[in-house]
C-alpha positions as CSV (number, residue, x, y, z in Angstrom):
1,M,15.5,-20.7,-3.4
2,S,15.3,-16.7,-2.7
3,Y,18.4,-14.5,-3.6
4,F,18.7,-11.1,-3.1
5,N,21.2,-8.4,-4.5
6,A,20.4,-4.9,-4.5
7,V,22.6,-4.1,-7.3
8,R,21.5,-7.0,-9.3
9,V,17.9,-5.5,-8.3
10,R,18.7,-2.1,-9.4
11,A,20.3,-3.5,-12.4
12,D,16.4,-4.7,-13.4
13,V,15.1,-1.8,-13.3
14,P,15.1,0.6,-16.8
15,A,14.0,3.5,-15.1
16,L,16.9,3.5,-12.9
17,T,19.2,4.3,-16.6
18,R,17.7,8.2,-16.4
19,V,19.8,10.9,-16.4
20,I,18.3,13.8,-14.3
21,N,19.8,17.5,-14.5
22,G,23.0,15.4,-15.7
23,H,22.9,13.4,-12.7
24,P,22.2,9.6,-12.6
25,I,18.6,9.8,-11.1
26,T,18.4,8.7,-7.3
27,Y,14.8,7.6,-7.0
28,L,13.5,8.2,-3.3
29,D,10.1,7.7,-3.7
30,S,9.6,4.7,-3.5
31,G,6.8,4.9,-0.8
32,A,4.2,6.9,-3.6
33,S,5.4,4.7,-6.3
34,S,7.8,1.7,-6.6
35,L,9.4,1.1,-10.0
36,P,8.5,-2.4,-11.7
37,P,11.6,-4.4,-13.2
38,R,12.0,-5.5,-16.7
39,T,10.1,-8.7,-15.9
40,V,6.7,-6.8,-14.8
41,I,6.8,-4.5,-18.3
42,E,7.9,-7.2,-20.9
43,A,5.1,-9.4,-19.6
44,M,2.4,-6.8,-20.0
45,D,4.0,-6.2,-23.2
46,E,4.0,-9.8,-24.5
47,Y,0.3,-10.2,-23.1
48,Y,-1.1,-6.9,-25.5
49,R,1.6,-8.2,-28.6
50,L,0.7,-11.9,-28.5
51,R,-2.4,-12.6,-26.3
52,H,-4.7,-9.5,-26.0
53,A,-8.3,-10.2,-25.8
54,N,-11.3,-10.5,-23.3
55,V,-11.1,-12.5,-20.6
56,H,-14.4,-14.9,-19.1
57,R,-16.1,-14.3,-22.7
58,G,-14.5,-16.1,-25.8
59,V,-13.9,-19.5,-27.0
60,Y,-10.8,-18.5,-29.1
61,Q,-7.2,-19.8,-28.1
62,T,-6.0,-16.1,-27.3
63,A,-9.4,-15.1,-25.1
64,N,-8.4,-18.7,-23.1
65,E,-4.7,-17.7,-22.9
66,A,-5.7,-14.3,-21.4
67,T,-8.4,-15.4,-19.3
68,D,-5.6,-18.2,-17.8
69,A,-3.4,-15.3,-17.2
70,Y,-5.6,-13.1,-15.7
71,E,-7.3,-15.4,-13.1
72,G,-3.6,-16.8,-12.5
73,A,-2.6,-13.4,-11.2
74,R,-5.5,-14.0,-8.6
75,S,-4.0,-17.1,-7.5
76,A,-0.1,-15.9,-7.4
77,V,-1.3,-13.1,-5.2
78,A,-3.1,-15.3,-3.1
79,G,0.0,-17.5,-2.7
80,F,1.6,-14.3,-2.1
81,L,0.3,-13.8,0.6
82,N,-0.8,-17.3,2.2
83,A,-4.6,-16.3,1.6
84,P,-7.4,-18.7,3.6
85,G,-9.4,-20.3,0.4
86,G,-6.7,-19.4,-2.1
87,G,-7.7,-17.4,-5.2
88,E,-11.7,-17.1,-4.1
89,G,-11.1,-14.1,-1.5
90,V,-8.9,-11.8,-4.0
91,V,-11.1,-9.0,-6.2
92,F,-8.6,-6.8,-8.2
93,T,-9.6,-2.9,-8.0
94,K,-8.0,-0.2,-9.4
95,N,-6.0,1.1,-6.5
96,C,-6.2,0.9,-2.5
97,T,-8.0,3.8,-2.6
98,E,-11.0,1.6,-5.0
99,A,-10.2,-1.1,-2.4
100,F,-11.4,0.5,0.7
101,N,-14.5,2.3,-1.0
102,L,-15.6,-1.2,-1.7
103,L,-15.2,-1.9,1.9
104,A,-17.2,0.6,2.8
105,K,-19.7,1.3,0.6
106,S,-20.2,-2.7,-0.1
107,W,-19.4,-4.3,3.6
108,G,-19.9,-1.3,5.9
109,A,-23.5,-0.2,4.0
110,A,-24.8,-3.9,4.6
111,N,-23.5,-4.4,7.9
112,L,-23.2,-1.3,10.1
113,K,-26.0,0.6,11.5
114,D,-27.0,3.7,13.5
115,G,-24.3,3.6,16.5
116,D,-21.9,0.9,15.1
117,A,-18.8,2.0,15.4
118,V,-15.4,2.1,13.3
119,L,-12.0,2.5,14.8
120,L,-9.1,4.0,12.5
121,T,-5.8,5.6,13.7
122,E,-4.1,8.9,13.7
123,M,-1.4,7.9,11.0
124,E,-4.3,6.2,8.5
125,H,-4.0,7.6,4.9
126,H,-6.6,9.8,3.7
127,A,-7.9,6.3,1.8
128,N,-9.3,4.7,5.5
129,I,-10.9,7.9,6.7
130,V,-12.5,9.5,3.6
131,P,-14.9,6.9,2.3
132,W,-16.0,5.8,6.5
133,F,-16.9,9.9,6.8
134,Q,-18.9,9.4,3.0
135,L,-21.0,6.4,4.8
136,R,-21.6,8.3,7.9
137,E,-23.5,10.4,5.7
138,H,-26.1,7.9,5.1
139,I,-25.6,5.7,8.6
140,N,-25.3,7.2,12.0
141,I,-21.9,5.3,12.8
142,D,-19.3,6.5,15.0
143,V,-15.7,7.0,13.5
144,R,-12.7,6.9,16.2
145,F,-9.0,7.2,16.4
146,I,-6.5,5.5,18.1
147,P,-4.2,8.5,18.6
148,V,-0.3,8.4,18.0
149,N,1.8,9.2,20.8
150,D,5.0,11.6,21.0
151,D,7.0,8.5,19.9
152,F,5.4,8.1,16.7
153,E,3.5,4.8,17.0
154,L,-0.2,3.8,18.3
155,D,-1.1,5.0,22.0
156,L,-3.0,1.7,23.2
157,T,-3.5,2.8,26.4
158,N,-7.4,3.1,26.2
159,F,-7.5,0.3,23.1
160,D,-10.2,-1.8,24.7
161,E,-12.4,1.5,26.2
162,L,-12.3,2.5,22.1
163,M,-13.4,-0.9,21.0
164,K,-16.6,-0.7,22.6
165,G,-19.8,-0.9,20.1
166,V,-16.7,-1.1,17.5
167,K,-17.6,-3.3,14.5
168,L,-14.5,-2.9,12.3
169,L,-10.5,-1.9,13.4
170,S,-9.1,-0.5,10.2
171,L,-5.8,0.5,10.5
172,T,-2.3,0.5,8.0
173,A,0.5,-2.0,8.2
174,M,2.8,0.8,7.9
175,S,2.7,4.3,7.8
176,N,3.2,6.1,4.7
177,V,4.5,9.1,6.4
178,L,6.1,7.9,9.8
179,G,7.7,4.3,8.6
180,T,5.5,3.3,11.7
181,I,4.7,-1.1,11.6
182,N,1.9,-1.6,14.0
183,P,1.8,-4.8,16.2
184,I,-1.2,-5.8,13.1
185,K,-1.6,-9.7,14.7
186,E,-1.3,-8.7,18.2
187,L,-4.5,-5.7,17.1
188,A,-6.0,-8.6,15.4
189,A,-6.6,-10.8,18.1
190,R,-7.4,-7.9,20.8
191,A,-10.0,-6.6,18.2
192,H,-11.4,-9.9,17.9
193,Q,-11.9,-10.6,21.0
194,H,-14.4,-8.1,21.4
195,G,-16.5,-9.3,18.4
196,A,-14.8,-6.8,15.9
197,L,-13.7,-7.7,12.1
198,V,-10.2,-6.3,11.1
199,A,-9.1,-4.8,8.0
200,V,-5.6,-3.8,7.1
201,D,-3.6,-1.2,4.6
202,A,-1.1,-2.6,3.3
203,A,-0.3,-0.7,0.7
204,Q,3.2,0.0,2.2
205,S,4.0,-3.1,3.7
206,V,2.8,-5.5,1.7
207,G,6.2,-5.1,-0.6
208,H,8.7,-4.6,1.9
209,L,8.2,-6.9,4.4
210,P,7.0,-10.7,4.6
211,T,2.8,-11.1,5.1
212,D,0.8,-14.0,5.5
213,L,-2.7,-14.0,6.3
214,Q,-2.8,-17.1,7.9
215,D,-0.7,-15.7,10.5
216,L,-2.0,-12.7,11.0
217,D,-5.3,-13.3,11.4
218,V,-7.1,-10.5,9.9
219,D,-10.1,-10.3,8.1
220,F,-9.1,-8.1,5.4
221,M,-6.6,-6.6,3.7
222,L,-5.7,-3.9,0.9
223,F,-2.9,-2.7,-0.9
224,S,-1.9,-1.2,-4.5
225,G,0.0,-3.1,-7.4
226,H,2.0,-0.3,-7.9
227,K,3.9,0.5,-4.5
228,M,4.8,-3.8,-5.3
229,L,7.1,-3.0,-8.3
230,G,4.1,-3.7,-10.2
231,P,1.9,-1.5,-12.7
232,T,-0.5,1.5,-11.7
233,G,-4.4,1.0,-12.4
234,I,-4.3,-2.4,-10.0
235,G,-5.1,-2.8,-6.4
236,V,-6.0,-5.9,-4.4
237,F,-9.0,-6.3,-2.0
238,W,-9.1,-9.2,0.1
239,T,-11.2,-11.0,2.2
240,R,-12.2,-14.3,3.6
241,P,-14.6,-15.8,0.9
242,E,-17.4,-16.4,3.6
243,I,-17.5,-12.5,4.2
244,L,-16.8,-11.5,0.4
245,N,-20.2,-13.9,-0.6
246,G,-22.4,-12.0,2.0
247,M,-21.4,-8.8,0.0
248,P,-23.8,-7.3,-2.1
249,P,-22.1,-5.8,-5.6
250,F,-20.2,-2.4,-5.5
251,L,-20.4,-1.7,-9.1
252,G,-23.0,-2.7,-11.6
253,G,-22.6,-4.3,-15.7
254,G,-21.2,-7.1,-17.3
255,G,-19.4,-9.3,-15.7
256,M,-21.0,-9.5,-12.2
257,I,-24.3,-11.4,-13.4
258,A,-26.1,-14.3,-13.0
259,D,-29.0,-13.1,-14.7
260,V,-30.7,-10.4,-16.3
261,R,-34.1,-9.7,-16.8
262,T,-36.8,-7.2,-17.2
263,D,-37.2,-7.3,-13.6
264,G,-34.4,-6.9,-12.4
265,Y,-30.8,-8.9,-12.0
266,T,-29.2,-11.9,-10.1
267,P,-25.6,-10.9,-9.6
268,A,-22.5,-13.5,-9.8
269,T,-20.7,-15.4,-6.8
270,G,-17.7,-14.5,-5.3
271,F,-15.3,-12.5,-6.0
272,T,-16.8,-12.0,-9.6
273,R,-19.6,-10.2,-8.4
274,F,-17.2,-7.2,-7.7
275,E,-15.5,-7.3,-10.9
276,A,-17.9,-5.1,-13.4
277,G,-16.8,-4.5,-16.7
278,T,-13.6,-5.0,-18.7
279,P,-11.4,-5.8,-15.9
280,M,-7.3,-4.3,-15.8
281,I,-6.2,-7.9,-17.5
282,A,-2.5,-6.1,-18.6
283,E,-2.2,-4.6,-15.3
284,A,-3.3,-8.5,-13.6
285,V,-0.5,-9.7,-15.4
286,G,2.1,-7.1,-14.6
287,L,1.2,-7.7,-11.2
288,H,1.8,-11.4,-11.3
289,A,4.9,-10.7,-12.8
290,A,5.9,-8.6,-9.5
291,V,5.0,-11.1,-7.1
292,R,6.9,-13.5,-9.1
293,Y,10.4,-10.9,-8.9
294,L,9.4,-10.1,-5.3
295,E,8.9,-14.1,-4.5
296,G,12.7,-14.5,-6.1
297,L,14.0,-12.2,-3.8
298,G,12.4,-13.1,-0.7
299,M,10.8,-11.3,1.5
300,A,12.9,-11.4,4.5
301,N,15.8,-10.3,2.1
302,V,14.0,-7.1,1.0
303,H,12.8,-6.1,4.9
304,Q,16.2,-6.9,5.7
305,H,18.0,-4.8,3.5
306,D,15.1,-2.1,4.1
307,R,16.1,-1.5,7.7
308,E,20.2,-1.7,6.6
309,L,19.7,1.3,5.2
310,T,16.9,2.9,7.2
311,I,19.3,2.7,10.3
312,D,22.2,3.8,8.1
313,A,20.5,6.5,6.7
314,I,18.6,8.0,10.1
315,S,22.3,7.9,11.8
316,R,23.7,9.5,9.3
317,I,21.2,12.6,9.5
318,N,21.0,12.5,13.2
319,H,25.0,12.7,13.5
320,Q,25.9,14.8,9.9
321,F,22.8,17.8,11.3
322,N,23.3,17.4,14.8
323,G,19.5,18.3,15.3
324,R,18.8,20.7,12.0
325,V,16.9,17.7,10.1
326,K,14.0,16.8,12.3
327,I,13.0,12.8,11.1
328,I,9.6,12.5,11.8
329,G,9.0,9.0,12.6
330,P,10.4,6.4,15.5
331,T,13.9,5.9,16.5
332,A,13.2,2.4,17.2
333,H,14.4,0.7,14.4
334,A,13.0,-2.7,15.2
335,N,9.4,-1.4,14.1
336,R,9.7,0.9,11.0
337,G,10.1,0.7,7.5
338,G,12.3,2.3,4.7
339,V,10.4,5.7,5.0
340,I,11.9,8.4,6.4
341,S,10.0,11.8,6.5
342,I,12.0,15.1,7.6
343,D,11.2,18.6,8.8
344,I,13.8,21.3,8.7
345,D,12.9,24.4,10.8
346,G,12.6,27.1,8.4
347,V,12.7,25.2,5.1
348,H,9.7,24.8,3.2
349,P,9.5,21.2,2.4
350,H,8.7,21.5,-1.1
351,D,12.3,24.0,-1.1
352,I,13.9,20.9,-0.3
353,A,12.9,18.7,-2.8
354,Q,13.5,21.2,-5.6
355,V,16.6,21.5,-4.5
356,L,17.3,17.7,-4.3
357,D,15.7,17.8,-7.7
358,E,18.5,19.7,-9.4
359,S,20.9,16.9,-8.3
360,G,18.1,13.8,-10.1
361,V,17.3,13.0,-6.3
362,C,13.8,12.2,-6.1
363,V,11.4,12.1,-3.1
364,R,8.1,13.6,-2.1
365,P,7.4,16.9,-0.4
366,G,3.7,17.3,1.1
367,H,1.0,15.9,3.7
368,H,1.1,12.5,2.1
369,C,-3.1,11.9,2.1
370,A,-2.6,12.1,5.8
371,K,-3.8,15.4,7.5
372,P,-4.8,14.0,10.6
373,L,-1.0,13.0,11.1
374,M,0.2,16.3,9.9
375,K,-1.8,18.5,12.5
376,R,-1.5,15.7,15.3
377,F,1.8,17.2,15.1
378,G,1.9,20.3,14.0
379,L,3.0,20.2,10.7
380,A,1.7,21.2,7.0
381,A,4.3,18.9,5.5
382,T,7.4,16.7,5.4
383,A,9.7,16.1,2.4
384,R,9.9,12.4,2.3
385,A,12.4,9.7,1.5
386,S,11.6,6.2,0.6
387,F,13.3,2.6,-0.5
388,G,13.4,0.0,-2.2
389,P,14.6,-3.4,-3.1
390,Y,16.5,-1.4,-5.2
391,S,17.9,1.3,-3.5
392,L,21.6,1.6,-2.7
393,V,23.6,3.7,0.2
394,E,24.8,5.8,-2.4
395,D,21.5,6.7,-2.8
396,T,21.7,8.5,1.2
397,D,24.9,9.9,-0.1
398,A,22.8,11.7,-2.5
399,L,20.2,12.5,-0.2
400,L,22.3,13.7,2.5
401,E,24.6,16.1,-0.1
402,G,21.4,17.4,-1.0
403,L,20.1,18.0,2.1
404,Q,23.4,20.2,2.8
405,R,22.6,22.3,0.1
406,A,19.1,23.6,0.6
407,I,20.6,24.4,4.4
408,T,23.3,26.4,3.1
409,F,21.0,27.6,0.4
410,F,18.3,28.7,2.2
411,G,20.4,29.5,5.3
């Protein structure tokens, strides 16, 4: 049975005991990297202390324990996603960006030809844009974008027209700037009607929303461990095993081969061919612990907590600042997550962040690796606050106090 209490979660996170500039830390940058609970840190520490060994190689006890821990993480991730085929479709990468490079440079290079199209959206992270442009340098593919409307949602008016010739629809489940939650299941069904596959950037959603791959019926899902209470240095590339088995290796070396000869090599099958060299073993152990922790909280509970904090914060910002602080994102609460990007006329986002830091409030200023979206709305940057399961209403209090100081200081 899941149990959720944000105060208890906060007590589980050592980083939240910090004092910054004489103030208890107010961490509102979970959209960039979430804070791991003690169980994640302890699981990795135990691995290094008691069973550190390479995987899939040794036959001694600690090597077998390390292999079991590593493969246990793969199974746990598959279960968390309710993935068709279980762990057979789960590939560990070093982050979501590497996972998108794997998608473009393995599946894309092998399956796309001159004249084919890939459809993205204007709200994508650069990780889901640049690899397709890099592929375009070698294959004359058409990279298209679904526009974002003035309500900060996808403009699907011409979706069927945009889908003509498209072999892959690749889009974010939740914008890291706007907080917009996209209708993935509906768009996947429509894309499949056009004969296209569907890839989902779940970096912002998988640690905040329930995720059921069998229900969504998508073909690829990619995300990072550090945005779902896990460690940095590990990401996940998932696809259906039958698709994975048809993809060529991305990196070459040890561990990804079935045979190597003086006249060539034969790659291993399945996920093994994509995990060359010594993998991120401790990070996988940490990710496993993060998955178990989130399952204990209940993802529906986490989503409801995010939603309540977001509704409260947006309402209070609009009321207190009477339009001076502009929220760059949808106002309809049903289709947005716990990311709030703000723009204050006459105050640079970096100045906002520095004023907030004086009180120990952590937000992220910048373009958030989403420059096409920024250009769409005539912005160079925003200051972004983002919630986690350890966030409290008191964090919003500190945010609003800091925003008021910034406005007063800069006039």
